[in-house]
Each structure stands twice: as structure tokens, then as C-alpha cells.
N, C-alpha and C positions, 0 to 999 in steps of 0.2 A: 679576377674577380673577387676572389677573395682577400687580394689586397686592398680593393675598393673600399669591401669589406670594414676592414679596418681602420682606415684612414674615416669614415662615415659614422665609426665605434667612438672614435675620437671628439666629433661632435656633439654627443649625447643630443640624436635626432630627437624625442620627444622632449625635451627640455628647449632645444631650442625654436622647436615649432610653438612650445607657448609662448617665448615673446613675440613670435609675429601675429598670435592671437591676440597678443596684447596690444600692439601696435595697431593693427587692424582696428579693434575696439575702441581704442582712445581714435582715434580717425573719423569711426562712425560717430561717436559721442559729442564730435567736438561740431558735428553737425554733415557730415559726407565722408566721400572718397576721392584721392584726386591720382586720378590713373597715371600720372607724371610725378608727383614729389612724393604721394604717399608709397608707391610701391618704391622707389629708390630708398626712403624710410626703413621700408620692411626689410630689405635686399642688406641695408647699412645695419641694421638693429641683427639679424640672424648673423651675419658675418663676424659681429663684434662679439657676439656670447657664444661662437661655435669656438673664436678665437681662444678668449677665458677657458673654453673646457678644455684648450689642448692645453692652455700654458698649465694650468693645474695640473694634468696629469707630465708634464713635461721635470714642474717643481719636484711634485712627491715623486718623481721615479724613485729615488733609494728607499722609502718609505713601501711603496707598493712592491719592491722587489721581495719584501720580505710578505706584506701582506696581502697582496693581491698581484701575484706574478703572474696570473692569465693576462692581466692588461694586455693592451697591445704593443705598448714602449715597454715595461719590462720585460715581456714575453721575447724582445727582439722581433715579433713582427712587425715593428716600425720603429726602424733604427731614429733613435734619439733625434740625429740633425734634422733627419725628411721631416721630424715632428715640426723642430724647430724654424724650418724653413716653412712647413703647411700653416703655422701661426702665425707668422710674420705676413703671408699674403692675405690671410683671411682678416686680418686688421688693415692691411692697407688698402686693401677691397672697400672695407667697411668706413676709413676717413678718406677717402679719394672719394668715392661716389655721393657723399652725403654734400661735397662744395655745389654739386647741380642743385642743392636747395635753398632754401629760404636761410636764415640767421641762426636763428632760433633753433632750427634742425641740428646745423652746424655746432653750437652750444651743447646742447645735451648729447651730442654720439661726439662728441671730443674728448667732454668730461667724464662720460661714458666710460669712455676706452680708457682714459688716464685711470680711474676706479679700478674698473676690470685690471688691468696689469700690475696695479699696485696691492691689490686684494691677495693676489695670487703669493705674491712675490713677499709683503709683509705684514698685510692689515689681517688676512686669516691667520694669524696666530696670533693677534692681540682682543681676540673672542668677541667682547663685547660691540669693539670699535667694526669686526667685521660683521660682526651680526647689521650694524647700522647701514655697511654697504651692501650689504644686501638689500637692505627694503629699499635704500635708495636707487640703486638700480633696479629694480622692478618698479616702480614706481616710475623712473622713468621712462620706460617702454609706452605706457600710456600717455606720459605726456608729450615724448615723441610723436605718436598718432594725431593727436592734437594739434602739434605744432604744423607736421606735414598737411594738412585742411586747412587751419584756422591762426598759420603763422607767419601769414604773411605771403608777398610772391617771390621765387624765387629769386636768388641775385645774380643768375647768368636768364635772359628774355626769351625765355621758350614758351609754348603755347601747354596752356596747363587745361586739363579734361576732368574737371569738378563735376561730379554729382552730388547734388544737394537732398538730404533726407530733415532736416529743419534748419533753422537759422544758425551760421553759425558762431562759436561761443567757445574761445579758448580757456576760461576761465572754469566750464563745463568740467573740463578733463583732468580739474586740478582735483576734484572730487574722490574718482577711481585710484588718481597717483598714489592722494595720501591715505585710504585706505588699503591701498597696495601694502606701503611702508608699514603701516602700524601692524597689519595682520602678519609681514612675512618677519619683521625683526621678533616679534612673538613664538613663530614657530623656530626660526632660527635657534633662540635660546632653548626652546623645548626639544630641539633637533640634539643641544648641545647637552643636554640631560639623557636622551637615548645613544647618543658616542662617546661618552664618558670615557670608558676605557680606553677608546681608540685613540681620544685627544689627548689624553695624559701621557701617551706613547709619542706623540707627534709634538708634543713640547706647545698645544693650542691651548691658550688659557682663556677659554669660555669660561663664562658664569658658574657653571656646572662643575667645572675644573677649578675654579680660584673659590668658591662661595661653599660649593659642595650643591645637590640636585633640591636639597629640603629649602634651602634660601632661593635660589636661582629661580624656583617657578615660581615664584612672587614676580621676579620682573616678569616671566612670559605673561600669568594674570593681568598682568596692568597692562601691556598693550592690547593683548587681547578686550577686556574693558573699555581702553580709550576706542579700539576701534568701534566695540556697539553703541558708546556716547557718542563718537562720529557719523555714524551711519543713521542718522535722523536730520543731521545739518542740511544736506544737499536738497532735503525734500521741504524743510521748514525754510531755507531761502529759496525755494520756490525754482531750482534747475533742475529739477527730477517729481515727477509725478507721482502718484499713488500708489501705481503700480511697483515703481521701484522701492515705496520704505515697505509693503505688504511681502516684497519675496526676500528683501534684508535682513526684516524682522523675523518671517518663518522659514527662513531657509539659513542666513547668515549666521544673525543672533542667535538662535536656537543652539547652533552646533558648536558656536563659540563658549555657550551658557552650558553646556555639557562637557567644555573643553575645560573650561575653570572648576567645576564639577569634581569632575574626576581629577586633574591634577591637585586639589586640594586634600581630595582620598589617597590618592594614591603617587608617587614621585618619581616611583621604579622608571626603569629604565624603559621597561617590558610595555610600561603603561603608555611613555613618553612617545616611544615608536607608536602606537596606536592612533596619540593624539595632534601628531603630526602630520598623520594621512587624514584625519578630518578635518584638520584646517585649512589641508590642499585643500578637500573636498568642496570646503566654505568657500573658498577662493575663488573657484570657478564659477558657481553659483553666484557669487558677486555679479562677475563677469554679466552672466545675464540680468541680475537685478539693474544693472546702469543701463545696458544698452533697449531693456523691454522699459524701460521706465524713460526714455526720454524725449520730452515732450514735442513732438512729430508736429508738421505745418499743418 
């Protein structure tokens, strides 16, 4: 039983469940839910994210032996070769089952899996490029959900079981995807300020490492400002109702505004740690803003 618990710990269940929620929301925002394609996309996204978590622990093994020896792989509770096999199985499930869906979903998962693998192997150490990859893959979760419902029929002619809550629209799901990208890139830069000491030891060239926390905070702030400006676009273009706009402004934008003000005053690691949590809370409020702001039938 403890062995199972160790393997489950490798996939970071809380993080991977967040991926599942994003895909479901993407599907609902695009118009509904398909009990065939949407569920396959959820499983594919979950196993892709889980594979990425395991890969990250494998790549960071030598560092974790020093900084986090209690983790499953460095402690020996999960042998490295077993972790590698587990990772391969997860990515294999993700990539194989997606071929039972449509071409757009296949494209999103395939490119997403490539980015996830490259992120842990190389891109994470490139700092800002790694931040962009995190933002892209986060936005991909919503796009995948939208593609599962409004992205066309499956390439294998099997019966679909769609439930409609509004008229299907793939364009509608682009808005939460862009918002997720902007907000998460800003959060990743803020996280770099928080993790400055550890990232220096790991050789990760975050903006905080390269430019220092004082200058790097302005990059984070610029993405938060862009998120606030973009938040009115879905309403102005008529894709979401006034309910969305009110929640976005009073919930998400207010928290981002506070985060900007706080970072301008204090760019310490301690404050950055607080801000990244606030931004994540705003991210989840954004979920509900988009969901409740759908123009239902």
C-alpha cells in the first residue's frame, strides 16, 4: 500500500487534478460535454501531466538527493528504473488514446507532450523560455477541452454522446486559454523570485537569476497588466456575458492589481511566495468567471 502511495505521490495528484478541471471547463465553455471524446481527452491530459511530473523528479534526482532526500526516488522508495518505466507508461497512454479523438485534439496533445518532455530535459533551465512553456501548456488544457467538444468528429467513426449547454464555439475557449497563458507566465516569473536561491544552485537561468529580482518583477508585472487589459476583450466581443466581466474585474483583476502594487513595494522572496499564491487563487476565480459567463441558450 505504501508503494502505491509513493507512485501516486510522484504524479502530484493536486496539480494533475487541476489539469482535469481545466479540460472539463474548456469543454463546457466551448458549448457542452461529450461523454466519448471529452473523457478520452481528460484521461490523455491527466496522464501527460502525470508523466511530466515523474520525468521532472527523474531529471532532478541528483539535486533532490541533496535538497529533498525524503522524496520517493532519491530516498529509494521508488527505484529510478521503475520511475522511468512508470513515466513511459503514462506518456504512452496519453499519446495512444488521443488517436481515438479528432485531429485538433491529437495535435494539441502531441505538441503538448513534446513540450513537456523538452521542458524537464532542457527548457526549464533556460528560465524565461521555460516560463513561456508552462504558460503554453496551461493554456493548452482549455484548448484541449474545447477541441474535445467543438473540434470536429472523431477520426474513428464511433458514436458520440454530446450534452449541449449552449451553441458550440471553438473560438470561445481561446479566451480562457490566452488568459491562462498570460497569468501563468507572470506567476512563473514571480515564482522565480521566490525560488532564487535554489534556482542558482540548480543552474536554472530564470529572469530573477539573470537580471535580479528588482528588474525581473517588472516582467511579471507586465504579464499581470496584460491579463487585466485582456480580461475585458471576451465581453466586448460578445462571447461572454456581463456576469463574466463582473467576476473577472472584482475577483481576478482586483487580486492582480494588488499583486502588482505589492511587487512594486516589495520584491523579496517572502513576498513573491505570497504573491504567487494570490495569483493562483485568482486563476481559479477566473475558472468560474468564464464558466458562469457563458451565454446559455
